[in-house]
C-alpha positions as CSV (number, residue, x, y, z in Angstrom):
1,X,-16.5,23.3,72.4
2,X,-12.6,23.3,71.8
3,X,-11.5,19.9,70.2
4,X,-8.0,20.8,70.3
5,X,-8.1,22.1,74.0
6,X,-7.3,25.6,73.1
7,X,-9.1,27.7,75.6
8,X,-9.2,25.4,78.2
9,X,-7.1,25.5,81.5
10,X,-6.8,21.7,81.8
11,X,-8.5,18.3,81.5
12,X,-12.2,19.3,81.9
13,X,-11.3,23.0,83.0
14,X,-13.4,25.9,82.1
15,X,-12.6,27.8,79.0
16,X,-10.3,30.9,79.9
17,X,-8.6,29.3,82.9
18,X,-11.1,30.7,85.3
19,X,-10.9,29.0,88.5
20,X,-13.7,26.5,89.4
21,X,-16.4,27.7,92.0
22,X,-14.5,30.9,92.7
23,X,-11.5,29.2,94.4
24,X,-8.1,30.9,94.2
25,X,-5.2,28.9,92.8
26,X,-2.9,27.3,95.3
27,X,0.9,27.4,95.5
28,X,2.4,24.0,95.8
29,X,3.8,23.3,99.3
30,X,7.1,24.5,100.3
31,X,7.5,26.8,97.5
32,X,8.8,30.4,98.4
33,X,7.1,33.2,96.7
34,X,9.3,35.3,94.2
35,X,9.8,38.8,94.5
36,X,12.3,41.6,93.5
37,X,14.0,44.1,95.6
38,X,14.3,47.6,94.3
39,X,17.8,48.2,93.3
40,X,19.2,51.6,92.2
41,X,19.8,51.9,88.5
42,X,23.4,50.6,87.7
43,X,26.0,53.3,88.0
44,X,23.4,55.9,89.5
45,X,25.8,57.3,91.9
46,X,29.2,57.1,90.6
47,X,28.4,56.4,87.0
48,X,26.3,59.6,86.9
49,X,29.0,61.7,88.7
50,X,31.8,60.2,86.3
51,X,29.4,60.5,83.3
52,X,28.9,64.3,84.4
53,X,32.7,64.7,84.4
54,X,32.9,63.5,81.1
55,X,30.3,66.0,79.8
56,X,32.1,68.6,81.7
57,X,35.4,67.9,79.8
58,X,37.0,66.8,82.9
59,X,37.3,63.2,82.4
60,X,37.9,61.8,78.8
61,X,35.7,59.3,77.3
62,X,38.5,56.5,77.3
63,X,39.0,57.1,81.2
64,X,35.4,56.8,81.7
65,X,34.9,53.7,79.9
66,X,38.2,52.0,82.0
67,X,36.4,53.2,85.2
68,X,33.2,51.5,84.1
69,X,34.8,48.3,83.1
70,X,37.0,48.2,86.6
71,X,33.4,48.8,88.3
72,X,31.8,46.1,86.3
73,X,34.5,43.9,87.3
74,X,34.9,44.8,91.1
75,X,33.2,41.9,92.1
76,X,35.5,39.4,90.6
77,X,38.7,40.4,92.0
78,X,38.3,38.1,95.0
79,X,37.5,35.2,92.9
80,X,40.0,35.7,89.7
81,X,43.6,35.8,89.5
82,X,45.5,39.0,88.4
83,X,45.7,37.6,85.1
84,X,42.4,36.6,84.7
85,X,40.9,39.7,85.9
86,X,43.1,41.7,83.5
87,X,41.7,39.5,80.5
88,X,38.2,39.9,81.4
89,X,38.9,43.8,81.7
90,X,40.3,43.8,78.2
91,X,37.6,41.8,76.6
92,X,34.9,43.7,78.1
93,X,36.8,47.1,77.2
94,X,37.3,45.7,73.5
95,X,33.8,44.8,73.5
96,X,32.9,48.7,74.2
97,X,35.0,49.7,71.4
98,X,33.7,47.2,68.9
99,X,30.2,46.0,69.8
100,X,27.6,48.2,67.5
101,X,24.8,47.7,70.3
102,X,27.5,48.8,73.1
103,X,29.1,51.4,71.0
104,X,25.4,53.1,70.6
105,X,24.9,53.1,74.1
106,X,28.1,54.9,74.8
107,X,27.4,57.4,72.3
108,X,23.9,57.9,73.8
109,X,25.4,58.4,77.5
110,X,28.2,60.4,76.6
111,X,27.8,62.0,73.3
112,X,30.9,60.3,71.6
113,X,32.1,57.2,70.4
114,X,35.3,55.2,71.9
115,X,38.2,55.1,69.8
116,X,39.7,51.6,69.0
117,X,42.0,50.2,71.5
118,X,44.0,48.0,69.3
């Protein structure tokens, strides 16, 4: 017997949360089920082509990162003023050059690190 309620699904419920009488748990009325659609990995088409261009030496790392920043903020172009969009791009670009975690991801993807843009 669990005195503190550990191992019980609710008041008077069986241990382990097993349904009583084999009944399946019901969803509340009006609640939609949650599902995720399959999406291609980020940058799977153009990103991988641009990354291959970097590896072949056709595109510099700085140009590659600028392209990726532009792609990342494309959905904001209609929502932000040009000045605000420029600020967001600059901030993202600085993050790529200074954040240790992002720098490691860039290094793994491209084989080199971005230079400081300041």
